[in-house]
mmCIF entry with sequence, helices, sheets and N, C-alpha, C, O atoms, coordinates in Angstrom:
data_MODEL
# 
_entry.id   MODEL 
# 
_entity.id                         1 
_entity.type                       polymer 
_entity.pdbx_number_of_molecules   1 
# 
_entity_poly.entity_id                      1 
_entity_poly.type                           'polypeptide(L)' 
_entity_poly.nstd_linkage                   no 
_entity_poly.nstd_monomer                   no 
_entity_poly.pdbx_seq_one_letter_code       MENVWDCLRQNKLCAQLRDSYDEIVKAYKTAWNWLVADPERITSIGTRNWASVSL 
_entity_poly.pdbx_seq_one_letter_code_can   MENVWDCLRQNKLCAQLRDSYDEIVKAYKTAWNWLVADPERITSIGTRNWASVSL 
_entity_poly.pdbx_strand_id                 A 
# 
loop_
_entity_poly_seq.entity_id 
_entity_poly_seq.num 
_entity_poly_seq.mon_id 
_entity_poly_seq.hetero 
1 1  MET n 
1 2  GLU n 
1 3  ASN n 
1 4  VAL n 
1 5  TRP n 
1 6  ASP n 
1 7  CYS n 
1 8  LEU n 
1 9  ARG n 
1 10 GLN n 
1 11 ASN n 
1 12 LYS n 
1 13 LEU n 
1 14 CYS n 
1 15 ALA n 
1 16 GLN n 
1 17 LEU n 
1 18 ARG n 
1 19 ASP n 
1 20 SER n 
1 21 TYR n 
1 22 ASP n 
1 23 GLU n 
1 24 ILE n 
1 25 VAL n 
1 26 LYS n 
1 27 ALA n 
1 28 TYR n 
1 29 LYS n 
1 30 THR n 
1 31 ALA n 
1 32 TRP n 
1 33 ASN n 
1 34 TRP n 
1 35 LEU n 
1 36 VAL n 
1 37 ALA n 
1 38 ASP n 
1 39 PRO n 
1 40 GLU n 
1 41 ARG n 
1 42 ILE n 
1 43 THR n 
1 44 SER n 
1 45 ILE n 
1 46 GLY n 
1 47 THR n 
1 48 ARG n 
1 49 ASN n 
1 50 TRP n 
1 51 ALA n 
1 52 SER n 
1 53 VAL n 
1 54 SER n 
1 55 LEU n 
# 
_struct_asym.id          A 
_struct_asym.entity_id   1 
# 
loop_
_struct_conf.conf_type_id 
_struct_conf.id 
_struct_conf.pdbx_PDB_helix_id 
_struct_conf.beg_label_comp_id 
_struct_conf.beg_label_asym_id 
_struct_conf.beg_label_seq_id 
_struct_conf.pdbx_beg_PDB_ins_code 
_struct_conf.end_label_comp_id 
_struct_conf.end_label_asym_id 
_struct_conf.end_label_seq_id 
_struct_conf.pdbx_end_PDB_ins_code 
_struct_conf.beg_auth_comp_id 
_struct_conf.beg_auth_asym_id 
_struct_conf.beg_auth_seq_id 
_struct_conf.end_auth_comp_id 
_struct_conf.end_auth_asym_id 
_struct_conf.end_auth_seq_id 
_struct_conf.pdbx_PDB_helix_class 
_struct_conf.details 
_struct_conf.pdbx_PDB_helix_length 
HELX_P HELX_P1 AA1 GLU A 2  ? LEU A 8  ? GLU A 2  LEU A 8  1 ? 7  
HELX_P HELX_P2 AA2 ARG A 9  ? LEU A 13 ? ARG A 9  LEU A 13 3 ? 5  
HELX_P HELX_P3 AA3 TYR A 21 ? VAL A 36 ? TYR A 21 VAL A 36 1 ? 16 
HELX_P HELX_P4 AA4 PRO A 39 ? GLY A 46 ? PRO A 39 GLY A 46 1 ? 8  
HELX_P HELX_P5 AA5 ASN A 49 ? ALA A 51 ? ASN A 49 ALA A 51 5 ? 3  
# 
_struct_conf_type.id          HELX_P 
_struct_conf_type.criteria    ? 
_struct_conf_type.reference   ? 
# 
loop_
_atom_site.group_PDB 
_atom_site.id 
_atom_site.type_symbol 
_atom_site.label_atom_id 
_atom_site.label_alt_id 
_atom_site.label_comp_id 
_atom_site.label_asym_id 
_atom_site.label_entity_id 
_atom_site.label_seq_id 
_atom_site.pdbx_PDB_ins_code 
_atom_site.Cartn_x 
_atom_site.Cartn_y 
_atom_site.Cartn_z 
_atom_site.occupancy 
_atom_site.B_iso_or_equiv 
_atom_site.pdbx_formal_charge 
_atom_site.auth_seq_id 
_atom_site.auth_comp_id 
_atom_site.auth_asym_id 
_atom_site.auth_atom_id 
_atom_site.pdbx_PDB_model_num 
ATOM 1   N N  . MET A 1 1  ? -2.147  -5.897  -7.762  1.00 0.00 ? 1  MET A N  1 
ATOM 2   C CA . MET A 1 1  ? -2.857  -4.934  -6.949  1.00 0.00 ? 1  MET A CA 1 
ATOM 3   C C  . MET A 1 1  ? -3.047  -5.449  -5.550  1.00 0.00 ? 1  MET A C  1 
ATOM 4   O O  . MET A 1 1  ? -2.963  -4.676  -4.595  1.00 0.00 ? 1  MET A O  1 
ATOM 5   N N  . GLU A 1 2  ? -3.304  -6.741  -5.395  1.00 0.00 ? 2  GLU A N  1 
ATOM 6   C CA . GLU A 1 2  ? -3.475  -7.293  -4.032  1.00 0.00 ? 2  GLU A CA 1 
ATOM 7   C C  . GLU A 1 2  ? -2.226  -7.116  -3.200  1.00 0.00 ? 2  GLU A C  1 
ATOM 8   O O  . GLU A 1 2  ? -2.313  -6.889  -1.994  1.00 0.00 ? 2  GLU A O  1 
ATOM 9   N N  . ASN A 1 3  ? -1.039  -7.219  -3.835  1.00 0.00 ? 3  ASN A N  1 
ATOM 10  C CA . ASN A 1 3  ? 0.194   -7.014  -3.126  1.00 0.00 ? 3  ASN A CA 1 
ATOM 11  C C  . ASN A 1 3  ? 0.340   -5.609  -2.606  1.00 0.00 ? 3  ASN A C  1 
ATOM 12  O O  . ASN A 1 3  ? 0.808   -5.381  -1.490  1.00 0.00 ? 3  ASN A O  1 
ATOM 13  N N  . VAL A 1 4  ? -0.080  -4.650  -3.455  1.00 0.00 ? 4  VAL A N  1 
ATOM 14  C CA . VAL A 1 4  ? -0.015  -3.240  -3.018  1.00 0.00 ? 4  VAL A CA 1 
ATOM 15  C C  . VAL A 1 4  ? -0.954  -3.021  -1.842  1.00 0.00 ? 4  VAL A C  1 
ATOM 16  O O  . VAL A 1 4  ? -0.555  -2.408  -0.851  1.00 0.00 ? 4  VAL A O  1 
ATOM 17  N N  . TRP A 1 5  ? -2.176  -3.499  -1.922  1.00 0.00 ? 5  TRP A N  1 
ATOM 18  C CA . TRP A 1 5  ? -3.130  -3.355  -0.850  1.00 0.00 ? 5  TRP A CA 1 
ATOM 19  C C  . TRP A 1 5  ? -2.614  -3.986  0.438   1.00 0.00 ? 5  TRP A C  1 
ATOM 20  O O  . TRP A 1 5  ? -2.752  -3.414  1.519   1.00 0.00 ? 5  TRP A O  1 
ATOM 21  N N  . ASP A 1 6  ? -2.011  -5.188  0.311   1.00 0.00 ? 6  ASP A N  1 
ATOM 22  C CA . ASP A 1 6  ? -1.489  -5.879  1.482   1.00 0.00 ? 6  ASP A CA 1 
ATOM 23  C C  . ASP A 1 6  ? -0.362  -5.063  2.134   1.00 0.00 ? 6  ASP A C  1 
ATOM 24  O O  . ASP A 1 6  ? -0.297  -4.946  3.358   1.00 0.00 ? 6  ASP A O  1 
ATOM 25  N N  . CYS A 1 7  ? 0.500   -4.516  1.319   1.00 0.00 ? 7  CYS A N  1 
ATOM 26  C CA . CYS A 1 7  ? 1.596   -3.666  1.822   1.00 0.00 ? 7  CYS A CA 1 
ATOM 27  C C  . CYS A 1 7  ? 1.020   -2.462  2.590   1.00 0.00 ? 7  CYS A C  1 
ATOM 28  O O  . CYS A 1 7  ? 1.475   -2.148  3.689   1.00 0.00 ? 7  CYS A O  1 
ATOM 29  N N  . LEU A 1 8  ? 0.053   -1.817  2.022   1.00 0.00 ? 8  LEU A N  1 
ATOM 30  C CA . LEU A 1 8  ? -0.521  -0.621  2.656   1.00 0.00 ? 8  LEU A CA 1 
ATOM 31  C C  . LEU A 1 8  ? -1.212  -1.032  3.995   1.00 0.00 ? 8  LEU A C  1 
ATOM 32  O O  . LEU A 1 8  ? -1.035  -0.371  5.018   1.00 0.00 ? 8  LEU A O  1 
ATOM 33  N N  . ARG A 1 9  ? -1.968  -2.093  3.960   1.00 0.00 ? 9  ARG A N  1 
ATOM 34  C CA . ARG A 1 9  ? -2.649  -2.533  5.185   1.00 0.00 ? 9  ARG A CA 1 
ATOM 35  C C  . ARG A 1 9  ? -1.641  -2.854  6.293   1.00 0.00 ? 9  ARG A C  1 
ATOM 36  O O  . ARG A 1 9  ? -1.814  -2.433  7.436   1.00 0.00 ? 9  ARG A O  1 
ATOM 37  N N  . GLN A 1 10 ? -0.575  -3.612  5.942   1.00 0.00 ? 10 GLN A N  1 
ATOM 38  C CA . GLN A 1 10 ? 0.375   -4.059  6.951   1.00 0.00 ? 10 GLN A CA 1 
ATOM 39  C C  . GLN A 1 10 ? 1.216   -2.918  7.469   1.00 0.00 ? 10 GLN A C  1 
ATOM 40  O O  . GLN A 1 10 ? 1.615   -2.945  8.633   1.00 0.00 ? 10 GLN A O  1 
ATOM 41  N N  . ASN A 1 11 ? 1.502   -1.924  6.665   1.00 0.00 ? 11 ASN A N  1 
ATOM 42  C CA . ASN A 1 11 ? 2.460   -0.876  7.058   1.00 0.00 ? 11 ASN A CA 1 
ATOM 43  C C  . ASN A 1 11 ? 1.828   0.458   7.478   1.00 0.00 ? 11 ASN A C  1 
ATOM 44  O O  . ASN A 1 11 ? 2.411   1.180   8.286   1.00 0.00 ? 11 ASN A O  1 
ATOM 45  N N  . LYS A 1 12 ? 0.668   0.790   6.953   1.00 0.00 ? 12 LYS A N  1 
ATOM 46  C CA . LYS A 1 12 ? 0.126   2.095   7.210   1.00 0.00 ? 12 LYS A CA 1 
ATOM 47  C C  . LYS A 1 12 ? -1.320  2.139   7.681   1.00 0.00 ? 12 LYS A C  1 
ATOM 48  O O  . LYS A 1 12 ? -1.739  3.125   8.287   1.00 0.00 ? 12 LYS A O  1 
ATOM 49  N N  . LEU A 1 13 ? -2.073  1.109   7.417   1.00 0.00 ? 13 LEU A N  1 
ATOM 50  C CA . LEU A 1 13 ? -3.516  1.177   7.681   1.00 0.00 ? 13 LEU A CA 1 
ATOM 51  C C  . LEU A 1 13 ? -3.987  0.206   8.759   1.00 0.00 ? 13 LEU A C  1 
ATOM 52  O O  . LEU A 1 13 ? -5.189  0.099   9.002   1.00 0.00 ? 13 LEU A O  1 
ATOM 53  N N  . CYS A 1 14 ? -3.088  -0.487  9.396   1.00 0.00 ? 14 CYS A N  1 
ATOM 54  C CA . CYS A 1 14 ? -3.482  -1.482  10.382  1.00 0.00 ? 14 CYS A CA 1 
ATOM 55  C C  . CYS A 1 14 ? -3.695  -0.864  11.736  1.00 0.00 ? 14 CYS A C  1 
ATOM 56  O O  . CYS A 1 14 ? -3.121  0.167   12.086  1.00 0.00 ? 14 CYS A O  1 
ATOM 57  N N  . ALA A 1 15 ? -4.546  -1.537  12.486  1.00 0.00 ? 15 ALA A N  1 
ATOM 58  C CA . ALA A 1 15 ? -4.816  -1.243  13.929  1.00 0.00 ? 15 ALA A CA 1 
ATOM 59  C C  . ALA A 1 15 ? -5.058  0.224   14.239  1.00 0.00 ? 15 ALA A C  1 
ATOM 60  O O  . ALA A 1 15 ? -4.614  0.733   15.268  1.00 0.00 ? 15 ALA A O  1 
ATOM 61  N N  . GLN A 1 16 ? -5.759  0.891   13.350  1.00 0.00 ? 16 GLN A N  1 
ATOM 62  C CA . GLN A 1 16 ? -6.121  2.250   13.617  1.00 0.00 ? 16 GLN A CA 1 
ATOM 63  C C  . GLN A 1 16 ? -7.631  2.476   13.420  1.00 0.00 ? 16 GLN A C  1 
ATOM 64  O O  . GLN A 1 16 ? -8.231  1.960   12.477  1.00 0.00 ? 16 GLN A O  1 
ATOM 65  N N  . LEU A 1 17 ? -8.195  3.216   14.282  1.00 0.00 ? 17 LEU A N  1 
ATOM 66  C CA . LEU A 1 17 ? -9.619  3.541   14.156  1.00 0.00 ? 17 LEU A CA 1 
ATOM 67  C C  . LEU A 1 17 ? -9.766  4.986   13.700  1.00 0.00 ? 17 LEU A C  1 
ATOM 68  O O  . LEU A 1 17 ? -9.003  5.873   14.083  1.00 0.00 ? 17 LEU A O  1 
ATOM 69  N N  . ARG A 1 18 ? -10.768 5.178   12.875  1.00 0.00 ? 18 ARG A N  1 
ATOM 70  C CA . ARG A 1 18 ? -11.060 6.526   12.396  1.00 0.00 ? 18 ARG A CA 1 
ATOM 71  C C  . ARG A 1 18 ? -12.522 6.863   12.726  1.00 0.00 ? 18 ARG A C  1 
ATOM 72  O O  . ARG A 1 18 ? -13.417 6.023   12.637  1.00 0.00 ? 18 ARG A O  1 
ATOM 73  N N  . ASP A 1 19 ? -12.714 8.101   13.102  1.00 0.00 ? 19 ASP A N  1 
ATOM 74  C CA . ASP A 1 19 ? -14.071 8.495   13.572  1.00 0.00 ? 19 ASP A CA 1 
ATOM 75  C C  . ASP A 1 19 ? -14.954 9.064   12.458  1.00 0.00 ? 19 ASP A C  1 
ATOM 76  O O  . ASP A 1 19 ? -16.156 9.248   12.651  1.00 0.00 ? 19 ASP A O  1 
ATOM 77  N N  . SER A 1 20 ? -14.369 9.338   11.312  1.00 0.00 ? 20 SER A N  1 
ATOM 78  C CA . SER A 1 20 ? -15.205 9.945   10.297  1.00 0.00 ? 20 SER A CA 1 
ATOM 79  C C  . SER A 1 20 ? -14.720 9.519   8.890   1.00 0.00 ? 20 SER A C  1 
ATOM 80  O O  . SER A 1 20 ? -13.601 9.035   8.713   1.00 0.00 ? 20 SER A O  1 
ATOM 81  N N  . TYR A 1 21 ? -15.585 9.715   7.936   1.00 0.00 ? 21 TYR A N  1 
ATOM 82  C CA . TYR A 1 21 ? -15.212 9.423   6.563   1.00 0.00 ? 21 TYR A CA 1 
ATOM 83  C C  . TYR A 1 21 ? -13.980 10.260  6.119   1.00 0.00 ? 21 TYR A C  1 
ATOM 84  O O  . TYR A 1 21 ? -13.088 9.765   5.430   1.00 0.00 ? 21 TYR A O  1 
ATOM 85  N N  . ASP A 1 22 ? -13.971 11.512  6.530   1.00 0.00 ? 22 ASP A N  1 
ATOM 86  C CA . ASP A 1 22 ? -12.824 12.378  6.145   1.00 0.00 ? 22 ASP A CA 1 
ATOM 87  C C  . ASP A 1 22 ? -11.525 11.863  6.705   1.00 0.00 ? 22 ASP A C  1 
ATOM 88  O O  . ASP A 1 22 ? -10.497 11.952  6.033   1.00 0.00 ? 22 ASP A O  1 
ATOM 89  N N  . GLU A 1 23 ? -11.526 11.329  7.907   1.00 0.00 ? 23 GLU A N  1 
ATOM 90  C CA . GLU A 1 23 ? -10.334 10.784  8.503   1.00 0.00 ? 23 GLU A CA 1 
ATOM 91  C C  . GLU A 1 23 ? -9.890  9.494   7.738   1.00 0.00 ? 23 GLU A C  1 
ATOM 92  O O  . GLU A 1 23 ? -8.697  9.229   7.591   1.00 0.00 ? 23 GLU A O  1 
ATOM 93  N N  . ILE A 1 24 ? -10.858 8.730   7.272   1.00 0.00 ? 24 ILE A N  1 
ATOM 94  C CA . ILE A 1 24 ? -10.520 7.517   6.493   1.00 0.00 ? 24 ILE A CA 1 
ATOM 95  C C  . ILE A 1 24 ? -9.867  7.952   5.161   1.00 0.00 ? 24 ILE A C  1 
ATOM 96  O O  . ILE A 1 24 ? -8.832  7.412   4.773   1.00 0.00 ? 24 ILE A O  1 
ATOM 97  N N  . VAL A 1 25 ? -10.454 8.889   4.495   1.00 0.00 ? 25 VAL A N  1 
ATOM 98  C CA . VAL A 1 25 ? -9.884  9.363   3.227   1.00 0.00 ? 25 VAL A CA 1 
ATOM 99  C C  . VAL A 1 25 ? -8.503  9.923   3.459   1.00 0.00 ? 25 VAL A C  1 
ATOM 100 O O  . VAL A 1 25 ? -7.593  9.625   2.686   1.00 0.00 ? 25 VAL A O  1 
ATOM 101 N N  . LYS A 1 26 ? -8.305  10.725  4.495   1.00 0.00 ? 26 LYS A N  1 
ATOM 102 C CA . LYS A 1 26 ? -6.999  11.271  4.798   1.00 0.00 ? 26 LYS A CA 1 
ATOM 103 C C  . LYS A 1 26 ? -5.963  10.168  5.055   1.00 0.00 ? 26 LYS A C  1 
ATOM 104 O O  . LYS A 1 26 ? -4.840  10.235  4.556   1.00 0.00 ? 26 LYS A O  1 
ATOM 105 N N  . ALA A 1 27 ? -6.353  9.154   5.838   1.00 0.00 ? 27 ALA A N  1 
ATOM 106 C CA . ALA A 1 27 ? -5.418  8.046   6.137   1.00 0.00 ? 27 ALA A CA 1 
ATOM 107 C C  . ALA A 1 27 ? -5.022  7.290   4.858   1.00 0.00 ? 27 ALA A C  1 
ATOM 108 O O  . ALA A 1 27 ? -3.863  6.909   4.698   1.00 0.00 ? 27 ALA A O  1 
ATOM 109 N N  . TYR A 1 28 ? -5.970  7.076   3.966   1.00 0.00 ? 28 TYR A N  1 
ATOM 110 C CA . TYR A 1 28 ? -5.661  6.321   2.739   1.00 0.00 ? 28 TYR A CA 1 
ATOM 111 C C  . TYR A 1 28 ? -4.808  7.223   1.826   1.00 0.00 ? 28 TYR A C  1 
ATOM 112 O O  . TYR A 1 28 ? -3.888  6.727   1.175   1.00 0.00 ? 28 TYR A O  1 
ATOM 113 N N  . LYS A 1 29 ? -5.082  8.481   1.769   1.00 0.00 ? 29 LYS A N  1 
ATOM 114 C CA . LYS A 1 29 ? -4.244  9.405   0.942   1.00 0.00 ? 29 LYS A CA 1 
ATOM 115 C C  . LYS A 1 29 ? -2.834  9.430   1.473   1.00 0.00 ? 29 LYS A C  1 
ATOM 116 O O  . LYS A 1 29 ? -1.880  9.378   0.697   1.00 0.00 ? 29 LYS A O  1 
ATOM 117 N N  . THR A 1 30 ? -2.678  9.508   2.801   1.00 0.00 ? 30 THR A N  1 
ATOM 118 C CA . THR A 1 30 ? -1.336  9.504   3.428   1.00 0.00 ? 30 THR A CA 1 
ATOM 119 C C  . THR A 1 30 ? -0.610  8.209   3.089   1.00 0.00 ? 30 THR A C  1 
ATOM 120 O O  . THR A 1 30 ? 0.561   8.236   2.711   1.00 0.00 ? 30 THR A O  1 
ATOM 121 N N  . ALA A 1 31 ? -1.299  7.068   3.220   1.00 0.00 ? 31 ALA A N  1 
ATOM 122 C CA . ALA A 1 31 ? -0.703  5.792   2.947   1.00 0.00 ? 31 ALA A CA 1 
ATOM 123 C C  . ALA A 1 31 ? -0.291  5.695   1.466   1.00 0.00 ? 31 ALA A C  1 
ATOM 124 O O  . ALA A 1 31 ? 0.810   5.224   1.178   1.00 0.00 ? 31 ALA A O  1 
ATOM 125 N N  . TRP A 1 32 ? -1.122  6.115   0.544   1.00 0.00 ? 32 TRP A N  1 
ATOM 126 C CA . TRP A 1 32 ? -0.805  6.104   -0.874  1.00 0.00 ? 32 TRP A CA 1 
ATOM 127 C C  . TRP A 1 32 ? 0.396   6.949   -1.193  1.00 0.00 ? 32 TRP A C  1 
ATOM 128 O O  . TRP A 1 32 ? 1.281   6.526   -1.937  1.00 0.00 ? 32 TRP A O  1 
ATOM 129 N N  . ASN A 1 33 ? 0.436   8.163   -0.626  1.00 0.00 ? 33 ASN A N  1 
ATOM 130 C CA . ASN A 1 33 ? 1.578   9.060   -0.835  1.00 0.00 ? 33 ASN A CA 1 
ATOM 131 C C  . ASN A 1 33 ? 2.882   8.465   -0.294  1.00 0.00 ? 33 ASN A C  1 
ATOM 132 O O  . ASN A 1 33 ? 3.949   8.636   -0.885  1.00 0.00 ? 33 ASN A O  1 
ATOM 133 N N  . TRP A 1 34 ? 2.775   7.762   0.844   1.00 0.00 ? 34 TRP A N  1 
ATOM 134 C CA . TRP A 1 34 ? 3.938   7.088   1.411   1.00 0.00 ? 34 TRP A CA 1 
ATOM 135 C C  . TRP A 1 34 ? 4.478   6.036   0.427   1.00 0.00 ? 34 TRP A C  1 
ATOM 136 O O  . TRP A 1 34 ? 5.685   5.921   0.213   1.00 0.00 ? 34 TRP A O  1 
ATOM 137 N N  . LEU A 1 35 ? 3.563   5.288   -0.152  1.00 0.00 ? 35 LEU A N  1 
ATOM 138 C CA . LEU A 1 35 ? 3.940   4.225   -1.090  1.00 0.00 ? 35 LEU A CA 1 
ATOM 139 C C  . LEU A 1 35 ? 4.581   4.813   -2.380  1.00 0.00 ? 35 LEU A C  1 
ATOM 140 O O  . LEU A 1 35 ? 5.656   4.377   -2.793  1.00 0.00 ? 35 LEU A O  1 
ATOM 141 N N  . VAL A 1 36 ? 3.922   5.782   -2.993  1.00 0.00 ? 36 VAL A N  1 
ATOM 142 C CA . VAL A 1 36 ? 4.447   6.305   -4.253  1.00 0.00 ? 36 VAL A CA 1 
ATOM 143 C C  . VAL A 1 36 ? 5.719   7.105   -4.131  1.00 0.00 ? 36 VAL A C  1 
ATOM 144 O O  . VAL A 1 36 ? 6.427   7.329   -5.113  1.00 0.00 ? 36 VAL A O  1 
ATOM 145 N N  . ALA A 1 37 ? 6.004   7.535   -2.913  1.00 0.00 ? 37 ALA A N  1 
ATOM 146 C CA . ALA A 1 37 ? 7.257   8.260   -2.666  1.00 0.00 ? 37 ALA A CA 1 
ATOM 147 C C  . ALA A 1 37 ? 8.464   7.317   -2.590  1.00 0.00 ? 37 ALA A C  1 
ATOM 148 O O  . ALA A 1 37 ? 9.602   7.772   -2.484  1.00 0.00 ? 37 ALA A O  1 
ATOM 149 N N  . ASP A 1 38 ? 8.214   6.004   -2.644  1.00 0.00 ? 38 ASP A N  1 
ATOM 150 C CA . ASP A 1 38 ? 9.287   5.031   -2.533  1.00 0.00 ? 38 ASP A CA 1 
ATOM 151 C C  . ASP A 1 38 ? 9.274   4.049   -3.697  1.00 0.00 ? 38 ASP A C  1 
ATOM 152 O O  . ASP A 1 38 ? 8.758   2.939   -3.563  1.00 0.00 ? 38 ASP A O  1 
ATOM 153 N N  . PRO A 1 39 ? 9.843   4.450   -4.850  1.00 0.00 ? 39 PRO A N  1 
ATOM 154 C CA . PRO A 1 39 ? 9.797   3.583   -6.039  1.00 0.00 ? 39 PRO A CA 1 
ATOM 155 C C  . PRO A 1 39 ? 10.441  2.223   -5.823  1.00 0.00 ? 39 PRO A C  1 
ATOM 156 O O  . PRO A 1 39 ? 10.013  1.244   -6.435  1.00 0.00 ? 39 PRO A O  1 
ATOM 157 N N  . GLU A 1 40 ? 11.432  2.135   -4.991  1.00 0.00 ? 40 GLU A N  1 
ATOM 158 C CA . GLU A 1 40 ? 12.075  0.828   -4.718  1.00 0.00 ? 40 GLU A CA 1 
ATOM 159 C C  . GLU A 1 40 ? 11.077  -0.145  -4.034  1.00 0.00 ? 40 GLU A C  1 
ATOM 160 O O  . GLU A 1 40 ? 11.061  -1.342  -4.320  1.00 0.00 ? 40 GLU A O  1 
ATOM 161 N N  . ARG A 1 41 ? 10.295  0.381   -3.175  1.00 0.00 ? 41 ARG A N  1 
ATOM 162 C CA . ARG A 1 41 ? 9.250   -0.456  -2.514  1.00 0.00 ? 41 ARG A CA 1 
ATOM 163 C C  . ARG A 1 41 ? 8.246   -0.968  -3.558  1.00 0.00 ? 41 ARG A C  1 
ATOM 164 O O  . ARG A 1 41 ? 7.867   -2.140  -3.540  1.00 0.00 ? 41 ARG A O  1 
ATOM 165 N N  . ILE A 1 42 ? 7.829   -0.097  -4.447  1.00 0.00 ? 42 ILE A N  1 
ATOM 166 C CA . ILE A 1 42 ? 6.872   -0.507  -5.480  1.00 0.00 ? 42 ILE A CA 1 
ATOM 167 C C  . ILE A 1 42 ? 7.506   -1.553  -6.347  1.00 0.00 ? 42 ILE A C  1 
ATOM 168 O O  . ILE A 1 42 ? 6.861   -2.555  -6.658  1.00 0.00 ? 42 ILE A O  1 
ATOM 169 N N  . THR A 1 43 ? 8.727   -1.372  -6.748  1.00 0.00 ? 43 THR A N  1 
ATOM 170 C CA . THR A 1 43 ? 9.439   -2.379  -7.557  1.00 0.00 ? 43 THR A CA 1 
ATOM 171 C C  . THR A 1 43 ? 9.488   -3.709  -6.825  1.00 0.00 ? 43 THR A C  1 
ATOM 172 O O  . THR A 1 43 ? 9.233   -4.751  -7.429  1.00 0.00 ? 43 THR A O  1 
ATOM 173 N N  . SER A 1 44 ? 9.810   -3.698  -5.542  1.00 0.00 ? 44 SER A N  1 
ATOM 174 C CA . SER A 1 44 ? 9.918   -4.965  -4.776  1.00 0.00 ? 44 SER A CA 1 
ATOM 175 C C  . SER A 1 44 ? 8.557   -5.647  -4.681  1.00 0.00 ? 44 SER A C  1 
ATOM 176 O O  . SER A 1 44 ? 8.486   -6.876  -4.691  1.00 0.00 ? 44 SER A O  1 
ATOM 177 N N  . ILE A 1 45 ? 7.518   -4.905  -4.593  1.00 0.00 ? 45 ILE A N  1 
ATOM 178 C CA . ILE A 1 45 ? 6.184   -5.525  -4.539  1.00 0.00 ? 45 ILE A CA 1 
ATOM 179 C C  . ILE A 1 45 ? 5.820   -6.181  -5.864  1.00 0.00 ? 45 ILE A C  1 
ATOM 180 O O  . ILE A 1 45 ? 5.231   -7.261  -5.900  1.00 0.00 ? 45 ILE A O  1 
ATOM 181 N N  . GLY A 1 46 ? 6.180   -5.512  -6.940  1.00 0.00 ? 46 GLY A N  1 
ATOM 182 C CA . GLY A 1 46 ? 5.785   -6.005  -8.256  1.00 0.00 ? 46 GLY A CA 1 
ATOM 183 C C  . GLY A 1 46 ? 6.692   -7.021  -8.901  1.00 0.00 ? 46 GLY A C  1 
ATOM 184 O O  . GLY A 1 46 ? 6.341   -7.591  -9.934  1.00 0.00 ? 46 GLY A O  1 
ATOM 185 N N  . THR A 1 47 ? 7.856   -7.265  -8.316  1.00 0.00 ? 47 THR A N  1 
ATOM 186 C CA . THR A 1 47 ? 8.809   -8.200  -8.934  1.00 0.00 ? 47 THR A CA 1 
ATOM 187 C C  . THR A 1 47 ? 9.066   -9.422  -8.087  1.00 0.00 ? 47 THR A C  1 
ATOM 188 O O  . THR A 1 47 ? 10.135  -10.019 -8.220  1.00 0.00 ? 47 THR A O  1 
ATOM 189 N N  . ARG A 1 48 ? 8.168   -9.826  -7.236  1.00 0.00 ? 48 ARG A N  1 
ATOM 190 C CA . ARG A 1 48 ? 8.343   -11.041 -6.515  1.00 0.00 ? 48 ARG A CA 1 
ATOM 191 C C  . ARG A 1 48 ? 8.271   -12.196 -7.483  1.00 0.00 ? 48 ARG A C  1 
ATOM 192 O O  . ARG A 1 48 ? 7.440   -12.199 -8.392  1.00 0.00 ? 48 ARG A O  1 
ATOM 193 N N  . ASN A 1 49 ? 9.139   -13.182 -7.296  1.00 0.00 ? 49 ASN A N  1 
ATOM 194 C CA . ASN A 1 49 ? 9.214   -14.302 -8.271  1.00 0.00 ? 49 ASN A CA 1 
ATOM 195 C C  . ASN A 1 49 ? 7.851   -14.961 -8.484  1.00 0.00 ? 49 ASN A C  1 
ATOM 196 O O  . ASN A 1 49 ? 7.505   -15.277 -9.622  1.00 0.00 ? 49 ASN A O  1 
ATOM 197 N N  . TRP A 1 50 ? 7.090   -15.172 -7.456  1.00 0.00 ? 50 TRP A N  1 
ATOM 198 C CA . TRP A 1 50 ? 5.820   -15.865 -7.596  1.00 0.00 ? 50 TRP A CA 1 
ATOM 199 C C  . TRP A 1 50 ? 4.765   -14.979 -8.246  1.00 0.00 ? 50 TRP A C  1 
ATOM 200 O O  . TRP A 1 50 ? 3.732   -15.475 -8.695  1.00 0.00 ? 50 TRP A O  1 
ATOM 201 N N  . ALA A 1 51 ? 5.017   -13.665 -8.301  1.00 0.00 ? 51 ALA A N  1 
ATOM 202 C CA . ALA A 1 51 ? 4.034   -12.710 -8.851  1.00 0.00 ? 51 ALA A CA 1 
ATOM 203 C C  . ALA A 1 51 ? 4.389   -12.288 -10.280 1.00 0.00 ? 51 ALA A C  1 
ATOM 204 O O  . ALA A 1 51 ? 3.681   -11.484 -10.888 1.00 0.00 ? 51 ALA A O  1 
ATOM 205 N N  . SER A 1 52 ? 5.480   -12.831 -10.810 1.00 0.00 ? 52 SER A N  1 
ATOM 206 C CA . SER A 1 52 ? 5.925   -12.424 -12.141 1.00 0.00 ? 52 SER A CA 1 
ATOM 207 C C  . SER A 1 52 ? 5.465   -13.431 -13.214 1.00 0.00 ? 52 SER A C  1 
ATOM 208 O O  . SER A 1 52 ? 5.331   -14.629 -12.965 1.00 0.00 ? 52 SER A O  1 
ATOM 209 N N  . VAL A 1 53 ? 5.236   -12.899 -14.386 1.00 0.00 ? 53 VAL A N  1 
ATOM 210 C CA . VAL A 1 53 ? 4.873   -13.745 -15.519 1.00 0.00 ? 53 VAL A CA 1 
ATOM 211 C C  . VAL A 1 53 ? 5.999   -13.587 -16.549 1.00 0.00 ? 53 VAL A C  1 
ATOM 212 O O  . VAL A 1 53 ? 6.364   -12.470 -16.913 1.00 0.00 ? 53 VAL A O  1 
ATOM 213 N N  . SER A 1 54 ? 6.528   -14.685 -16.998 1.00 0.00 ? 54 SER A N  1 
ATOM 214 C CA . SER A 1 54 ? 7.539   -14.631 -18.074 1.00 0.00 ? 54 SER A CA 1 
ATOM 215 C C  . SER A 1 54 ? 7.016   -15.350 -19.323 1.00 0.00 ? 54 SER A C  1 
ATOM 216 O O  . SER A 1 54 ? 6.348   -16.380 -19.239 1.00 0.00 ? 54 SER A O  1 
ATOM 217 N N  . LEU A 1 55 ? 7.329   -14.796 -20.432 1.00 0.00 ? 55 LEU A N  1 
ATOM 218 C CA . LEU A 1 55 ? 6.890   -15.366 -21.719 1.00 0.00 ? 55 LEU A CA 1 
ATOM 219 C C  . LEU A 1 55 ? 8.018   -16.105 -22.417 1.00 0.00 ? 55 LEU A C  1 
ATOM 220 O O  . LEU A 1 55 ? 7.823   -16.643 -23.507 1.00 0.00 ? 55 LEU A O  1 
# 
């Protein structure tokens, strides 16, 4: 989950100011929709060698 949050912060939520709670919610919703629209990005976040557990 931390990797997902880091990806969103670095790519969609950085260096932006919002004036209201509604703007914050809208920005986070937009960022989340951007992420889930790209399954390859999600896969790359979740399959980093150092983040994988093998049994």
